[in-house]
One Martini backbone bead per residue (centre of mass of N, CA, C, O) as a GRO file, in nm:
protein
  539
    1UNK     BB    1  -6.029  26.908   9.218
    2UNK     BB    2  -6.287  26.752   9.092
    3UNK     BB    3  -6.381  26.674   8.754
    4UNK     BB    4  -6.690  26.721   8.580
    5UNK     BB    5  -6.821  26.589   8.276
    6UNK     BB    6  -7.079  26.680   8.054
    7UNK     BB    7  -7.239  26.492   7.797
    8UNK     BB    8  -7.402  26.559   7.490
    9UNK     BB    9  -7.574  26.321   7.276
   10UNK     BB   10  -7.661  26.327   6.934
   11UNK     BB   11  -7.833  26.146   6.715
   12UNK     BB   12  -7.919  26.017   6.453
   13UNK     BB   13  -8.223  25.931   6.316
   14UNK     BB   14  -8.140  25.646   6.202
   15UNK     BB   15  -7.999  25.556   6.483
   16UNK     BB   16  -8.225  25.602   6.697
   17UNK     BB   17  -8.428  25.377   6.648
   18UNK     BB   18  -8.262  25.127   6.718
   19UNK     BB   19  -8.184  25.224   6.996
   20UNK     BB   20  -8.468  25.251   7.103
   21UNK     BB   21  -8.542  24.948   7.058
   22UNK     BB   22  -8.328  24.828   7.236
   23UNK     BB   23  -8.407  24.978   7.492
   24UNK     BB   24  -8.691  24.867   7.502
   25UNK     BB   25  -8.615  24.569   7.523
   26UNK     BB   26  -8.457  24.596   7.779
   27UNK     BB   27  -8.683  24.710   7.956
   28UNK     BB   28  -8.878  24.471   7.917
   29UNK     BB   29  -8.693  24.256   8.042
   30UNK     BB   30  -8.655  24.390   8.309
   31UNK     BB   31  -8.963  24.407   8.378
   32UNK     BB   32  -9.007  24.109   8.370
   33UNK     BB   33  -8.805  24.033   8.589
   34UNK     BB   34  -8.918  24.227   8.806
   35UNK     BB   35  -9.234  24.111   8.761
   36UNK     BB   36  -9.203  23.858   8.904
   37UNK     BB   37  -9.347  23.644   9.101
   38UNK     BB   38  -9.365  23.605   9.421
   39UNK     BB   39  -9.376  23.407   9.670
   40UNK     BB   40  -9.567  23.287   9.892
   41UNK     BB   41  -9.658  23.314  10.191
   42UNK     BB   42  -9.782  23.137  10.461
   43UNK     BB   43 -10.037  23.311  10.502
   44UNK     BB   44 -10.146  23.297  10.218
   45UNK     BB   45 -10.158  22.991  10.192
   46UNK     BB   46 -10.342  22.931  10.441
   47UNK     BB   47 -10.592  23.101  10.330
   48UNK     BB   48 -10.612  22.897  10.059
   49UNK     BB   49 -10.623  22.626  10.195
   50UNK     BB   50 -10.788  22.302  10.234
   51UNK     BB   51 -10.681  22.282  10.508
   52UNK     BB   52 -10.798  22.235  10.808
   53UNK     BB   53 -10.706  22.516  11.019
   54UNK     BB   54 -10.462  22.668  10.879
   55UNK     BB   55 -10.584  22.954  10.846
   56UNK     BB   56 -10.626  23.004  11.167
   57UNK     BB   57 -10.323  22.944  11.246
   58UNK     BB   58 -10.147  23.096  10.976
   59UNK     BB   59 -10.291  23.337  10.902
   60UNK     BB   60 -10.391  23.637  10.873
   61UNK     BB   61 -10.324  23.817  11.166
   62UNK     BB   62 -10.348  23.823  11.485
   63UNK     BB   63 -10.190  23.730  11.776
   64UNK     BB   64 -10.337  23.477  11.990
   65UNK     BB   65 -10.530  23.261  12.161
   66UNK     BB   66 -10.694  23.154  11.922
   67UNK     BB   67 -10.455  23.069  11.745
   68UNK     BB   68 -10.331  22.876  11.943
   69UNK     BB   69 -10.566  22.678  11.964
   70UNK     BB   70 -10.562  22.604  11.661
   71UNK     BB   71 -10.280  22.492  11.652
   72UNK     BB   72 -10.329  22.271  11.860
   73UNK     BB   73 -10.552  22.126  11.712
   74UNK     BB   74 -10.392  22.066  11.452
   75UNK     BB   75 -10.171  21.892  11.585
   76UNK     BB   76 -10.352  21.681  11.717
   77UNK     BB   77 -10.486  21.580  11.456
   78UNK     BB   78 -10.214  21.499  11.320
   79UNK     BB   79 -10.127  21.289  11.533
   80UNK     BB   80 -10.373  21.109  11.510
   81UNK     BB   81 -10.344  21.037  11.216
   82UNK     BB   82 -10.058  20.912  11.230
   83UNK     BB   83 -10.137  20.685  11.428
   84UNK     BB   84 -10.349  20.549  11.246
   85UNK     BB   85 -10.170  20.506  10.995
   86UNK     BB   86  -9.962  20.321  11.135
   87UNK     BB   87 -10.165  20.099  11.205
   88UNK     BB   88 -10.253  20.035  10.913
   89UNK     BB   89  -9.972  19.965  10.800
   90UNK     BB   90  -9.915  19.728  11.001
   91UNK     BB   91 -10.158  19.557  10.900
   92UNK     BB   92 -10.071  19.537  10.604
   93UNK     BB   93  -9.782  19.405  10.652
   94UNK     BB   94  -9.900  19.124  10.766
   95UNK     BB   95 -10.078  18.987  10.551
   96UNK     BB   96 -10.369  18.912  10.558
   97UNK     BB   97 -10.584  18.612  10.549
   98UNK     BB   98 -10.831  18.412  10.382
   99UNK     BB   99 -11.079  18.145  10.359
  100UNK     BB  100 -11.266  18.033  10.079
  101UNK     BB  101 -11.564  17.852  10.039
  102UNK     BB  102 -11.674  17.681   9.726
  103UNK     BB  103 -11.926  17.513   9.604
  104UNK     BB  104 -11.976  17.342   9.335
  105UNK     BB  105 -12.142  17.247   9.080
  106UNK     BB  106 -12.266  16.995   8.935
  107UNK     BB  107 -12.130  16.742   8.731
  108UNK     BB  108 -12.153  16.508   8.486
  109UNK     BB  109 -11.830  16.496   8.490
  110UNK     BB  110 -11.547  16.329   8.645
  111UNK     BB  111 -11.228  16.299   8.724
  112UNK     BB  112 -11.043  16.036   8.801
  113UNK     BB  113 -10.823  15.921   9.006
  114UNK     BB  114 -10.534  15.805   9.118
  115UNK     BB  115 -10.446  15.456   9.214
  116UNK     BB  116 -10.220  15.347   9.461
  117UNK     BB  117 -10.065  15.020   9.516
  118UNK     BB  118  -9.912  14.825   9.790
  119UNK     BB  119  -9.733  14.588   9.915
  120UNK     BB  120  -9.580  14.561  10.214
  121UNK     BB  121  -9.437  14.341  10.084
  122UNK     BB  122  -9.153  14.339   9.884
  123UNK     BB  123  -9.079  14.025   9.896
  124UNK     BB  124  -9.078  13.719   9.775
  125UNK     BB  125  -8.971  13.425   9.905
  126UNK     BB  126  -8.994  13.221   9.653
  127UNK     BB  127  -8.826  13.432   9.450
  128UNK     BB  128  -8.570  13.392   9.604
  129UNK     BB  129  -8.244  13.373   9.566
  130UNK     BB  130  -7.941  13.324   9.681
  131UNK     BB  131  -7.832  13.584   9.564
  132UNK     BB  132  -8.049  13.766   9.681
  133UNK     BB  133  -8.005  13.702   9.979
  134UNK     BB  134  -7.718  13.800   9.985
  135UNK     BB  135  -7.769  14.098   9.881
  136UNK     BB  136  -8.034  14.136  10.093
  137UNK     BB  137  -7.945  14.114  10.394
  138UNK     BB  138  -7.960  14.418  10.492
  139UNK     BB  139  -8.271  14.446  10.402
  140UNK     BB  140  -8.411  14.157  10.528
  141UNK     BB  141  -8.223  13.971  10.746
  142UNK     BB  142  -8.124  13.742  10.587
  143UNK     BB  143  -7.926  13.480  10.564
  144UNK     BB  144  -7.670  13.369  10.407
  145UNK     BB  145  -7.648  13.104  10.154
  146UNK     BB  146  -7.607  12.814  10.020
  147UNK     BB  147  -7.716  12.534   9.848
  148UNK     BB  148  -7.694  12.358  10.128
  149UNK     BB  149  -7.781  12.572  10.368
  150UNK     BB  150  -7.524  12.722  10.424
  151UNK     BB  151  -7.318  12.938  10.540
  152UNK     BB  152  -7.129  13.172  10.380
  153UNK     BB  153  -6.799  13.280  10.351
  154UNK     BB  154  -6.679  13.292  10.024
  155UNK     BB  155  -6.928  13.370   9.874
  156UNK     BB  156  -7.003  13.449   9.524
  157UNK     BB  157  -7.172  13.695   9.322
  158UNK     BB  158  -7.308  13.861   9.107
  159UNK     BB  159  -7.401  14.148   9.016
  160UNK     BB  160  -7.665  14.329   9.096
  161UNK     BB  161  -8.020  14.406   8.997
  162UNK     BB  162  -8.260  14.592   9.132
  163UNK     BB  163  -8.478  14.592   8.918
  164UNK     BB  164  -8.489  14.285   8.881
  165UNK     BB  165  -8.554  14.210   9.166
  166UNK     BB  166  -8.825  14.362   9.186
  167UNK     BB  167  -8.967  14.225   8.947
  168UNK     BB  168  -8.940  13.924   9.049
  169UNK     BB  169  -9.008  13.956   9.379
  170UNK     BB  170  -9.257  14.094   9.345
  171UNK     BB  171  -9.578  14.150   9.345
  172UNK     BB  172  -9.820  14.036   9.138
  173UNK     BB  173 -10.111  14.147   9.008
  174UNK     BB  174 -10.219  13.890   8.865
  175UNK     BB  175 -10.222  13.729   9.143
  176UNK     BB  176 -10.383  13.931   9.330
  177UNK     BB  177 -10.612  13.980   9.127
  178UNK     BB  178 -10.962  13.884   9.140
  179UNK     BB  179 -11.110  14.173   9.097
  180UNK     BB  180 -11.258  14.417   8.854
  181UNK     BB  181 -11.423  14.747   8.879
  182UNK     BB  182 -11.550  15.024   8.660
  183UNK     BB  183 -11.848  15.152   8.639
  184UNK     BB  184 -11.944  14.840   8.561
  185UNK     BB  185 -11.664  14.754   8.452
  186UNK     BB  186 -11.425  14.561   8.339
  187UNK     BB  187 -11.102  14.483   8.483
  188UNK     BB  188 -10.742  14.476   8.483
  189UNK     BB  189 -10.399  14.461   8.500
  190UNK     BB  190 -10.376  14.640   8.228
  191UNK     BB  191 -10.491  14.909   8.388
  192UNK     BB  192 -10.208  14.905   8.509
  193UNK     BB  193  -9.917  15.066   8.647
  194UNK     BB  194  -9.588  15.064   8.691
  195UNK     BB  195  -9.441  15.149   9.015
  196UNK     BB  196  -9.190  15.298   9.215
  197UNK     BB  197  -9.113  15.259   9.564
  198UNK     BB  198  -9.039  15.198   9.888
  199UNK     BB  199  -9.213  14.913   9.837
  200UNK     BB  200  -9.142  14.889   9.528
  201UNK     BB  201  -9.369  14.723   9.363
  202UNK     BB  202  -9.624  14.895   9.194
  203UNK     BB  203  -9.969  15.022   9.138
  204UNK     BB  204 -10.159  15.218   8.882
  205UNK     BB  205 -10.465  15.365   8.845
  206UNK     BB  206 -10.509  15.604   8.620
  207UNK     BB  207 -10.214  15.748   8.526
  208UNK     BB  208 -10.302  15.892   8.267
  209UNK     BB  209 -10.356  16.230   8.185
  210UNK     BB  210 -10.447  16.196   7.874
  211UNK     BB  211 -10.654  15.928   7.974
  212UNK     BB  212 -10.875  15.993   8.174
  213UNK     BB  213 -11.109  15.865   8.370
  214UNK     BB  214 -11.446  15.878   8.413
  215UNK     BB  215 -11.714  15.999   8.628
  216UNK     BB  216 -12.084  15.968   8.617
  217UNK     BB  217 -12.105  15.903   8.932
  218UNK     BB  218 -12.216  15.864   9.255
  219UNK     BB  219 -12.104  15.630   9.460
  220UNK     BB  220 -12.150  15.311   9.485
  221UNK     BB  221 -12.035  15.152   9.179
  222UNK     BB  222 -11.886  15.430   9.032
  223UNK     BB  223 -11.601  15.303   9.071
  224UNK     BB  224 -11.348  15.134   9.232
  225UNK     BB  225 -11.338  14.766   9.239
  226UNK     BB  226 -11.139  14.545   9.446
  227UNK     BB  227 -10.980  14.219   9.466
  228UNK     BB  228 -10.742  14.088   9.701
  229UNK     BB  229 -10.430  13.904   9.737
  230UNK     BB  230 -10.161  13.928   9.968
  231UNK     BB  231  -9.983  13.678  10.022
  232UNK     BB  232  -9.865  13.577  10.317
  233UNK     BB  233  -9.684  13.327  10.238
  234UNK     BB  234  -9.466  13.546  10.103
  235UNK     BB  235  -9.361  13.647  10.346
  236UNK     BB  236  -9.108  13.736  10.530
  237UNK     BB  237  -8.901  13.626  10.745
  238UNK     BB  238  -8.787  13.692  11.076
  239UNK     BB  239  -8.455  13.724  11.201
  240UNK     BB  240  -8.409  14.041  11.184
  241UNK     BB  241  -8.402  14.371  11.250
  242UNK     BB  242  -8.494  14.646  11.047
  243UNK     BB  243  -8.589  14.939  10.892
  244UNK     BB  244  -8.763  14.734  10.680
  245UNK     BB  245  -8.929  14.604  10.883
  246UNK     BB  246  -9.249  14.425  10.879
  247UNK     BB  247  -9.566  14.358  11.072
  248UNK     BB  248  -9.755  14.381  10.851
  249UNK     BB  249 -10.080  14.334  10.674
  250UNK     BB  250 -10.124  14.447  10.339
  251UNK     BB  251 -10.202  14.770  10.205
  252UNK     BB  252 -10.111  15.054  10.018
  253UNK     BB  253 -10.282  15.376   9.972
  254UNK     BB  254 -10.310  15.623   9.706
  255UNK     BB  255 -10.477  15.936   9.635
  256UNK     BB  256 -10.423  16.108   9.326
  257UNK     BB  257 -10.294  16.281   9.088
  258UNK     BB  258 -10.148  16.260   8.771
  259UNK     BB  259  -9.911  16.489   8.825
  260UNK     BB  260  -9.831  16.314   9.071
  261UNK     BB  261  -9.636  16.128   9.253
  262UNK     BB  262  -9.597  15.874   9.460
  263UNK     BB  263  -9.604  15.903   9.837
  264UNK     BB  264  -9.682  15.637  10.018
  265UNK     BB  265  -9.503  15.630  10.286
  266UNK     BB  266  -9.660  15.917  10.373
  267UNK     BB  267  -9.968  15.933  10.218
  268UNK     BB  268 -10.069  15.666  10.292
  269UNK     BB  269 -10.301  15.402  10.340
  270UNK     BB  270 -10.447  15.134  10.506
  271UNK     BB  271 -10.530  14.784  10.416
  272UNK     BB  272 -10.708  14.521  10.541
  273UNK     BB  273 -10.757  14.206  10.586
  274UNK     BB  274 -11.100  14.116  10.617
  275UNK     BB  275 -11.190  14.379  10.452
  276UNK     BB  276 -11.413  14.639  10.349
  277UNK     BB  277 -11.314  14.932  10.192
  278UNK     BB  278 -11.433  15.261  10.208
  279UNK     BB  279 -11.378  15.542   9.971
  280UNK     BB  280 -11.469  15.874  10.005
  281UNK     BB  281 -11.461  16.127   9.762
  282UNK     BB  282 -11.328  16.472   9.716
  283UNK     BB  283 -11.279  16.735   9.531
  284UNK     BB  284 -10.996  16.967   9.572
  285UNK     BB  285 -10.953  17.316   9.514
  286UNK     BB  286 -10.652  17.492   9.555
  287UNK     BB  287 -10.579  17.848   9.647
  288UNK     BB  288 -10.288  18.025   9.671
  289UNK     BB  289 -10.071  18.262   9.791
  290UNK     BB  290  -9.827  18.459   9.717
  291UNK     BB  291  -9.610  18.669   9.735
  292UNK     BB  292  -9.652  18.817  10.052
  293UNK     BB  293  -9.899  18.633  10.162
  294UNK     BB  294  -9.729  18.373  10.092
  295UNK     BB  295  -9.560  18.036   9.995
  296UNK     BB  296  -9.615  17.981   9.716
  297UNK     BB  297  -9.584  17.830   9.391
  298UNK     BB  298  -9.546  17.963   9.098
  299UNK     BB  299  -9.586  17.951   8.779
  300UNK     BB  300  -9.349  17.984   8.515
  301UNK     BB  301  -9.439  17.914   8.195
  302UNK     BB  302  -9.267  17.684   8.105
  303UNK     BB  303  -9.206  17.408   7.896
  304UNK     BB  304  -9.022  17.311   8.080
  305UNK     BB  305  -8.947  17.118   8.330
  306UNK     BB  306  -8.908  17.192   8.665
  307UNK     BB  307  -8.858  16.879   8.705
  308UNK     BB  308  -8.669  16.625   8.680
  309UNK     BB  309  -8.891  16.362   8.561
  310UNK     BB  310  -9.130  16.584   8.550
  311UNK     BB  311  -9.413  16.749   8.423
  312UNK     BB  312  -9.473  16.858   8.719
  313UNK     BB  313  -9.528  17.033   8.998
  314UNK     BB  314  -9.464  16.900   9.329
  315UNK     BB  315  -9.420  16.795   9.643
  316UNK     BB  316  -9.341  16.508   9.585
  317UNK     BB  317  -9.126  16.567   9.365
  318UNK     BB  318  -8.948  16.745   9.544
  319UNK     BB  319  -8.882  16.528   9.761
  320UNK     BB  320  -8.754  16.326   9.562
  321UNK     BB  321  -8.527  16.516   9.477
  322UNK     BB  322  -8.403  16.549   9.756
  323UNK     BB  323  -8.336  16.256   9.804
  324UNK     BB  324  -8.154  16.223   9.559
  325UNK     BB  325  -7.940  16.431   9.639
  326UNK     BB  326  -7.863  16.297   9.908
  327UNK     BB  327  -7.774  16.023   9.782
  328UNK     BB  328  -7.560  16.130   9.590
  329UNK     BB  329  -7.379  16.256   9.809
  330UNK     BB  330  -7.343  15.989   9.979
  331UNK     BB  331  -7.353  15.735   9.741
  332UNK     BB  332  -7.344  15.787   9.428
  333UNK     BB  333  -7.666  15.726   9.394
  334UNK     BB  334  -7.975  15.566   9.326
  335UNK     BB  335  -8.296  15.492   9.351
  336UNK     BB  336  -8.549  15.345   9.192
  337UNK     BB  337  -8.781  15.569   9.261
  338UNK     BB  338  -8.584  15.761   9.124
  339UNK     BB  339  -8.505  15.993   8.908
  340UNK     BB  340  -8.303  15.914   8.633
  341UNK     BB  341  -7.948  15.811   8.513
  342UNK     BB  342  -7.826  15.702   8.742
  343UNK     BB  343  -7.694  15.496   8.945
  344UNK     BB  344  -7.783  15.220   9.117
  345UNK     BB  345  -7.803  15.103   9.406
  346UNK     BB  346  -7.682  14.866   9.593
  347UNK     BB  347  -7.801  14.651   9.832
  348UNK     BB  348  -7.577  14.686  10.062
  349UNK     BB  349  -7.660  15.028  10.063
  350UNK     BB  350  -7.969  15.079  10.060
  351UNK     BB  351  -8.043  15.128  10.359
  352UNK     BB  352  -7.850  15.359  10.410
  353UNK     BB  353  -7.968  15.549  10.193
  354UNK     BB  354  -8.263  15.547  10.298
  355UNK     BB  355  -8.200  15.679  10.570
  356UNK     BB  356  -8.080  15.950  10.445
  357UNK     BB  357  -8.354  16.073  10.330
  358UNK     BB  358  -8.470  16.178  10.607
  359UNK     BB  359  -8.257  16.414  10.642
  360UNK     BB  360  -8.349  16.591  10.383
  361UNK     BB  361  -8.641  16.660  10.534
  362UNK     BB  362  -8.661  16.951  10.633
  363UNK     BB  363  -8.821  17.180  10.811
  364UNK     BB  364  -8.893  17.440  10.645
  365UNK     BB  365  -8.719  17.705  10.482
  366UNK     BB  366  -8.432  17.617  10.653
  367UNK     BB  367  -8.394  17.357  10.539
  368UNK     BB  368  -8.257  17.139  10.328
  369UNK     BB  369  -8.571  17.106  10.224
  370UNK     BB  370  -8.783  17.315  10.027
  371UNK     BB  371  -9.143  17.261   9.958
  372UNK     BB  372  -9.363  17.431   9.807
  373UNK     BB  373  -9.672  17.513   9.749
  374UNK     BB  374  -9.880  17.524   9.517
  375UNK     BB  375 -10.114  17.752   9.406
  376UNK     BB  376 -10.225  17.502   9.241
  377UNK     BB  377 -10.447  17.243   9.381
  378UNK     BB  378 -10.515  16.890   9.377
  379UNK     BB  379 -10.734  16.710   9.595
  380UNK     BB  380 -10.844  16.429   9.814
  381UNK     BB  381 -11.097  16.374  10.007
  382UNK     BB  382 -11.148  16.144  10.287
  383UNK     BB  383 -11.368  15.861  10.365
  384UNK     BB  384 -11.342  15.591  10.600
  385UNK     BB  385 -11.469  15.258  10.572
  386UNK     BB  386 -11.570  14.930  10.730
  387UNK     BB  387 -11.598  14.577  10.666
  388UNK     BB  388 -11.646  14.248  10.722
  389UNK     BB  389 -11.458  13.983  10.558
  390UNK     BB  390 -11.613  13.717  10.533
  391UNK     BB  391 -11.876  13.549  10.556
  392UNK     BB  392 -11.976  13.241  10.592
  393UNK     BB  393 -12.095  13.197  10.311
  394UNK     BB  394 -11.863  13.338  10.137
  395UNK     BB  395 -11.624  13.166  10.227
  396UNK     BB  396 -11.699  12.902  10.090
  397UNK     BB  397 -11.722  13.015   9.805
  398UNK     BB  398 -11.432  13.127   9.779
  399UNK     BB  399 -11.281  12.868   9.839
  400UNK     BB  400 -11.386  12.720   9.588
  401UNK     BB  401 -11.313  12.931   9.365
  402UNK     BB  402 -10.985  12.947   9.471
  403UNK     BB  403 -10.874  12.700   9.620
  404UNK     BB  404 -10.936  12.759   9.933
  405UNK     BB  405 -10.948  12.833  10.252
  406UNK     BB  406 -11.112  13.012  10.488
  407UNK     BB  407 -10.865  13.121  10.636
  408UNK     BB  408 -10.723  13.241  10.387
  409UNK     BB  409 -10.944  13.439  10.317
  410UNK     BB  410 -10.942  13.606  10.584
  411UNK     BB  411 -10.613  13.668  10.571
  412UNK     BB  412 -10.599  13.783  10.237
  413UNK     BB  413 -10.868  13.917  10.180
  414UNK     BB  414 -10.973  14.215   9.993
  415UNK     BB  415 -11.168  14.523   9.969
  416UNK     BB  416 -11.178  14.800   9.734
  417UNK     BB  417 -11.360  15.117   9.750
  418UNK     BB  418 -11.363  15.377   9.505
  419UNK     BB  419 -11.536  15.699   9.535
  420UNK     BB  420 -11.774  15.939   9.480
  421UNK     BB  421 -11.989  16.116   9.655
  422UNK     BB  422 -11.982  16.351   9.436
  423UNK     BB  423 -12.000  16.568   9.140
  424UNK     BB  424 -11.820  16.762   9.326
  425UNK     BB  425 -11.637  17.053   9.397
  426UNK     BB  426 -11.400  17.196   9.618
  427UNK     BB  427 -11.338  17.545   9.678
  428UNK     BB  428 -11.027  17.680   9.793
  429UNK     BB  429 -10.952  18.023   9.878
  430UNK     BB  430 -10.693  18.250   9.902
  431UNK     BB  431 -10.726  18.570  10.056
  432UNK     BB  432 -10.701  18.906  10.093
  433UNK     BB  433 -10.804  19.083  10.379
  434UNK     BB  434 -10.589  19.337  10.323
  435UNK     BB  435 -10.567  19.569  10.093
  436UNK     BB  436 -10.488  19.847   9.916
  437UNK     BB  437 -10.777  19.969   9.895
  438UNK     BB  438 -10.839  19.952  10.196
  439UNK     BB  439 -10.610  20.132  10.290
  440UNK     BB  440 -10.689  20.387  10.133
  441UNK     BB  441 -10.971  20.418  10.251
  442UNK     BB  442 -10.881  20.448  10.551
  443UNK     BB  443 -10.695  20.688  10.511
  444UNK     BB  444 -10.909  20.880  10.393
  445UNK     BB  445 -11.089  20.879  10.646
  446UNK     BB  446 -10.883  20.974  10.855
  447UNK     BB  447 -10.809  21.238  10.707
  448UNK     BB  448 -11.100  21.357  10.704
  449UNK     BB  449 -11.149  21.350  11.016
  450UNK     BB  450 -10.885  21.517  11.127
  451UNK     BB  451 -10.791  21.725  10.855
  452UNK     BB  452 -10.955  21.756  10.587
  453UNK     BB  453 -10.811  21.580  10.362
  454UNK     BB  454 -10.645  21.519  10.045
  455UNK     BB  455 -10.473  21.463   9.764
  456UNK     BB  456 -10.493  21.768   9.681
  457UNK     BB  457 -10.378  21.887   9.942
  458UNK     BB  458 -10.100  21.762   9.911
  459UNK     BB  459 -10.034  21.905   9.647
  460UNK     BB  460 -10.044  22.191   9.751
  461UNK     BB  461  -9.805  22.161   9.945
  462UNK     BB  462  -9.594  22.069   9.737
  463UNK     BB  463  -9.618  22.327   9.561
  464UNK     BB  464  -9.523  22.526   9.778
  465UNK     BB  465  -9.248  22.398   9.833
  466UNK     BB  466  -9.144  22.429   9.542
  467UNK     BB  467  -9.170  22.736   9.518
  468UNK     BB  468  -8.978  22.817   9.751
  469UNK     BB  469  -8.728  22.649   9.661
  470UNK     BB  470  -8.691  22.780   9.382
  471UNK     BB  471  -8.649  23.072   9.475
  472UNK     BB  472  -8.399  23.018   9.654
  473UNK     BB  473  -8.224  22.902   9.432
  474UNK     BB  474  -8.215  23.150   9.246
  475UNK     BB  475  -8.090  23.344   9.457
  476UNK     BB  476  -7.826  23.181   9.505
  477UNK     BB  477  -7.728  23.187   9.189
  478UNK     BB  478  -7.772  23.495   9.183
  479UNK     BB  479  -7.549  23.761   9.061
  480UNK     BB  480  -7.509  24.087   9.077
  481UNK     BB  481  -7.401  24.352   8.856
  482UNK     BB  482  -7.184  24.626   8.842
  483UNK     BB  483  -7.185  24.903   8.677
  484UNK     BB  484  -6.962  25.129   8.522
  485UNK     BB  485  -7.207  25.284   8.383
  486UNK     BB  486  -7.442  25.549   8.352
  487UNK     BB  487  -7.755  25.590   8.170
  488UNK     BB  488  -7.960  25.878   8.061
  489UNK     BB  489  -8.042  25.879   7.775
  490UNK     BB  490  -7.823  26.148   7.645
  491UNK     BB  491  -7.672  26.134   7.930
  492UNK     BB  492  -7.326  26.142   8.024
  493UNK     BB  493  -7.098  26.022   8.268
  494UNK     BB  494  -6.758  26.135   8.306
  495UNK     BB  495  -6.451  26.090   8.383
  496UNK     BB  496  -6.135  26.215   8.363
  497UNK     BB  497  -5.968  25.963   8.343
  498UNK     BB  498  -6.139  25.839   8.107
  499UNK     BB  499  -6.074  26.060   7.905
  500UNK     BB  500  -5.764  26.021   7.900
  501UNK     BB  501  -5.777  25.726   7.801
  502UNK     BB  502  -5.962  25.808   7.532
  503UNK     BB  503  -5.745  25.971   7.420
  504UNK     BB  504  -5.551  25.996   7.122
  505UNK     BB  505  -5.388  26.215   7.294
  506UNK     BB  506  -5.223  26.403   7.458
  507UNK     BB  507  -5.292  26.703   7.625
  508UNK     BB  508  -4.993  26.841   7.510
  509UNK     BB  509  -4.923  26.694   7.199
  510UNK     BB  510  -5.083  26.864   7.007
  511UNK     BB  511  -5.168  27.033   6.735
  512UNK     BB  512  -5.339  27.313   6.648
  513UNK     BB  513  -5.429  27.245   6.353
  514UNK     BB  514  -5.592  26.984   6.459
  515UNK     BB  515  -5.765  27.066   6.723
  516UNK     BB  516  -5.579  26.922   6.982
  517UNK     BB  517  -5.474  27.134   7.196
  518UNK     BB  518  -5.721  27.089   7.331
  519UNK     BB  519  -5.919  26.873   7.511
  520UNK     BB  520  -6.150  26.977   7.331
  521UNK     BB  521  -6.344  27.009   7.080
  522UNK     BB  522  -6.502  27.190   6.851
  523UNK     BB  523  -6.864  27.282   6.890
  524UNK     BB  524  -6.945  27.494   6.652
  525UNK     BB  525  -6.891  27.261   6.447
  526UNK     BB  526  -6.950  27.033   6.235
  527UNK     BB  527  -6.887  26.676   6.237
  528UNK     BB  528  -6.879  26.584   5.958
  529UNK     BB  529  -7.108  26.469   5.773
  530UNK     BB  530  -7.413  26.459   5.693
  531UNK     BB  531  -7.553  26.187   5.868
  532UNK     BB  532  -7.387  26.114   6.074
  533UNK     BB  533  -7.335  26.025   6.394
  534UNK     BB  534  -7.247  26.326   6.439
  535UNK     BB  535  -7.372  26.662   6.478
  536UNK     BB  536  -7.331  26.698   6.793
  537UNK     BB  537  -7.088  26.823   7.046
  538UNK     BB  538  -7.132  26.874   7.391
  539UNK     BB  539  -6.985  27.032   7.714
   0.00000   0.00000   0.00000
């Protein structure tokens, strides 16, 4: 039969108080742990949530047809909201934009643009030497000849200098320019800067961006007016056609800002002899959107030039750089009008390299060369009109003035008049048609219409999910420990085996004089001095 021994232990007064305090602290901690608030169930949360319909569908109460209908209505409204939200998100991700045109107020002064002009004929026939004709045979189509006028078989000339050939044989502005006026003031060839293009030696008026000339009024007579002699008698005869052969007579003109180089063979317009051409300009300031709304190139903000050889980025400069890279890869040299310090291509392969530049300008962002439009661009809109010159009376006058006949005047003289229509600029700005604020406003309206929710409602749902998840996580990680003994107040329950293990001597091996012959000590006499740990021990 198992024996159970109940021991009553009475502690001293001095030791009882700390023990009672420790027990009280332990009880308070246990009470606090047991008294932690349990997470709310779904019904309680639904009854207090601000989401419309959730309390009627999931709140406390009996389940029936009414609650089923409310749940169905809530799910239908939620599905409708998600469908509308997906449509709004798709519309936002397409990045729609619109163009806003805003005419600016008239200004007292407007910066005049740069005007570049080139004679369509690249080389003057009378300025070509035999060596030039020999070296430029592939470019001009003229047959090489020796000094006796016979075609040379083994004739050799020194290596050519393409820059020197263009400077010597190109049309000189001092010979072509017959009159020049800007805003009522006389100008001359010294007001033009030499620039090289695909047409050879060209000239730019008002090229310096640091000292740009202003225009103080609009209309004819307030801009640039020049009279030119295109010198058709100097045009090269055509022996055979090449890719550079030209059948036209006149000049090519490009109106551009000072920050971009001329790209006249692509962006220029023609002016014919025998006519006075009026070009009415209007400044247009364009602002494009960068990614993800558009494909414009934003300014880097670096002090170094973005393209080598140019002070600022422009589409023309980017295309010229692409052409240069293509020519360097193919011919290991560059053309005269391309920037850089590389070796200039010799004339015998000039036309071959010039043809290869056209292959480098593939269209689109996947082409060999992609030149995005800058986000801030200034261009000049043009309206061109012309009248025939000279009339009969002025033809005789001009013939006498310049010692030419009337036929020469009609076939070689032209007048170019470039002016501002008005001192107003036209601003065209690309703007986002559907931005983030509009998307949030539409989403809020759809959310309020279908489910009556707001941002705070979503926070309520997230807070409830966090509360439930955290409680389950704590329960999963907490493992309760089974106590070895239980104690209630001053009564302890001990097993017999435990007493045997705790006994200082075997049950039958102690001497009687020591008081340990029996299993338990004598409890009729106090053990130890007064005030010790035990005053009485009773079993």
